[in-house]
Phi, psi and omega in degrees: 000131180264185185289334182273005178061023178267132179277125181281122181280147178289156180297330179294329178292319177297321181293321180294317180298318181297317180295320181295317180294319180296320180294318179297318179296321179294320179297318180296318180297316180295321179295319179296318180295318179296321179296320181297311183291328179295316182281327179292333179288343180276348180284131180303147182298318183292339178276323181298324184286351176268351183287139177262166180287349185276001175118042167105354177279156187250146176243167182291142176280130181296335182277349179286135181301137178282137178274125186226163169249136185235166178223142178273125178292147182236162178241124184200172172283126187251113180284143177251125181240150168251131184254141179212170177250135185221168177231133180288133180233127180296142178298320174218140177221119187232131171266120183278115178250146171291144181256356175223161179270148176159183181274132177280107186260350182202136171244119190256011181234160173255142181299134182083002182284148173270127182238161176251157179303128180097351179292144179289130178255317183201167181223132175261148181310115187273352189299318178299327182281331175293322178293319177298325179293318178298319178297316181295321179293321178295317177299322179295318180297317180297314182290331176292324178293318177297320178296318181296319179296321179293324179292322178295316179297322181294320179295320179293321179295322178296323179293317179294325179294325178293330178271002180061037182253002181213155182286147180293329180297322180294321178294318180294323178296320179294324178296319178295322179295323177299315179296323180297315179294325177298319178296319180296320179296319179296321177295321178296321178297321178296321178297321178296314180297322178295319179296322177295321180295318178297324177294324177293321180295342176293343176254110181275120180244162181287121179285337179221167172272140180167198181252130178278150179266213180277143181291132182263338182228135180267158177300141180102345179279154173273123182252156181228155181293335182260018176298140184286314188282329186080183183273313184197161178250132177249130180241127176276115184255351182224106355285178181218153183253158172229124176260123182224170183236152174229149176297148182296341178294339182267000188294316184297316177298323179293317180297318178298320178292325181293329182293342179288350180062018174262147180295141180256119184283143180233136177240132179256133178241164181290182184301325180281349180077018183249319183268126178283127183259311185200162176239139179212205181216157180291132183254316185203157177239134180293164185259009179205155179264138177287114184291338181284330182246345183067034182235161179243137179273141176225159180232131177241155181236138181235142178295320177057044181297325182272359174068031181277344180260135180237151179301138180072011177285139178273132181222157171261136186247135172238118181254122181283107184271317184196175177224124176276126184272132171050061177247156177278134180231146179222168175286147182296339179294339180280344185278126176243157182224143172218195183294338181269351178125201184274147176206166176227157173265119180255131179266124180277168175300336178276010180063035172247166186252137172243138173270116186245117176285132183228160175251126184274141174254222181287157177240135177219120184057239180256018180247147180231134175276132179253122187272340178200165173069017175211125184259161175295156176068018170267156181261123176244148184276133176256319183230155182083027186283337189295338182256007185275150173206164183304125178082000181289151178277148179223154167245133184268115178272321179224142177229119181054038176085356181252135179297145176256118187295328184297326183293318181295324178295317179297322182293321179296317179297320180295322180293327181292330182286334181288132179289151178271142181234141178281000000 
């Protein structure tokens, strides 16, 4: 016995305690393993294969048919278009300037009005030009009287010269004077015509037919022939042109189409490319390619009877280049690509999938022409492609955009078979 009154245990007691604890721990581990295997064997086989390694969540079974949306391929005439960006350009655009100086006493048009060539637009105070015309006409009358008197004297001189009663030099001088007066009369006539022209310029008329814009000068202002802005701008909108560009890669196809000497139809759409604005025809092709953009300029003409096109308006252009006869077409969503090229998933009557290699033709909107290896009335997959593989089973949820009722019934039955998990 020591000073702390603790009884010292023999070494054999410590060894016995250690063995007992180790045995108890081993029994607990074996019991836990047995419990695990006993309960795991009670889980249905079809449920176990859905368990993921992450702790009890379920994933899709690869053998379960994939739910897809399909489309029936069709056979039709497939139009080929070339698309470009264009700007509307007026066939004629004229700024009306006054050609004489004076006070603007009348404006005879309404802003935005459609006018015809020769219609009165405005009037400048004509009185100064009327006075100039009177002066010119008076000068002409005086000089015509002088010419007539000179001609009478010349005739008398010729008679006297024949009688040898006058010197020949005097007769020749009179003849020269007659010619001089004739020249003066011609100048006077020109002055009269000029005064009449200035008086005409006091009335501003439309030089072309078209639509007038906003008035730049108000009535009562003094206008000048050298004014910068002018009175108003007239734009010819019927017909009207559109200048647009195409990539140089399309030039050869365009040239071949042009050689047929048939008119090439052009359709203009709005900025978003959705609303159709007008239809016209190709008018001209530029003679050079822009090296900075690699594009070629073209010009189309539109009747524009309804006036929907305006000068400097931005439009999208679709040029009808050709039409492929009786080709198979599908939606572009069905086209898949890999290292070997383009392919589609075709659904067989047995609801299995085939990988079909196809050759693509022209594309228009969301449709693609297929030139070979795909026939009309076949079913191609549009949606649900990520789980497809060669020979895989599918359930069709939608066909040509319409729901298939059979698929929903099958899905409900399939869901009932799956066990519920907490």
